[in-house]
N, C-alpha and C positions, 0 to 999 in steps of 0.2 A: 243628487250628485254622489257618486259613490266615494268611498274613502280613498281608493286608488287614483280616481280621477282628480280628486282634491289634492292629493300628495303631488301628483305629476303636474298639475297647474301651478302649484307654489314652487315646484323645484325645476321647472322646465329648462332653466339655464344652468343647472348644476349637473355635472357628470355623475351618473348613477351606476354603481356596479351592476352587471348583468345579473347578479344573483338575486337582486331585489325587484327586477323588471319582470312582470308577468310574461311567461313564455309566448303567450298569444299576442303580445305587443311587439314581438321581434319578427323581423322578416325571415322567412325560411331559408332564403338564399345567403344573405349577408350575416344573419344572426344578431343584427343591431336593431335598436329600437326603430320602428317605422316612423317616418316623418310625413310621408305622403303616400298613404296606402291606396293601391289600386286592386281592382278585381279583374281576373281573367276570365275566359270563356268557360272555365271549369269552377267558377265561383271561389277560386282561391285568392287570398289577399297577400300581396307582396309589396315592398317599398318600391316607389317609382324608379329610383336610380337603379336597383337591382334588377327588376323585371325588364326594364327597357334595355339595359346592357345585355341581358340573356337573350332577348330577341334580336338585338342589333348584331350579336355575334353569330346569328344564324340558327339559334335553337328555336324551333317551332313546336316544342313539347312542353307539357306542363312540368316544371322543376320537381314537383312532389310525386306525380304519378307516372311521369314518363310518357303520357298519352299525347297525341297529336292535338294541338290547339285547333279548334274549329275556326277561329279567327284571331287575330292579334289586336283587335281593339281593346283597350283597357279603360275601365271605367273607374272614376274616383269612388272610393269607400268612405263616403262622408260620415256615416254613422260610426265607423271604426276611428276615423280620425278625430271625431269629438270625443271618444272615450280616451284616446291617448293625450289629446292636447290639454 
């Protein structure tokens, strides 16, 4: 277990300043710590709440690249969730 994972496991209910949360653990849309990471057709990871709202609002493009998503199926990123949990 990495040091970062260990810290997050012990402090999961404590509000952490964004300055100490690794950037990769934050959703590119909301900029908040991801709680339920999902992978898009472009293999980009976003938090479930943010990416589903993005798609529900009629955006069918990748928020990072702007390219059209080949489909809107979202897959859980379990490996990433385990790193954050």
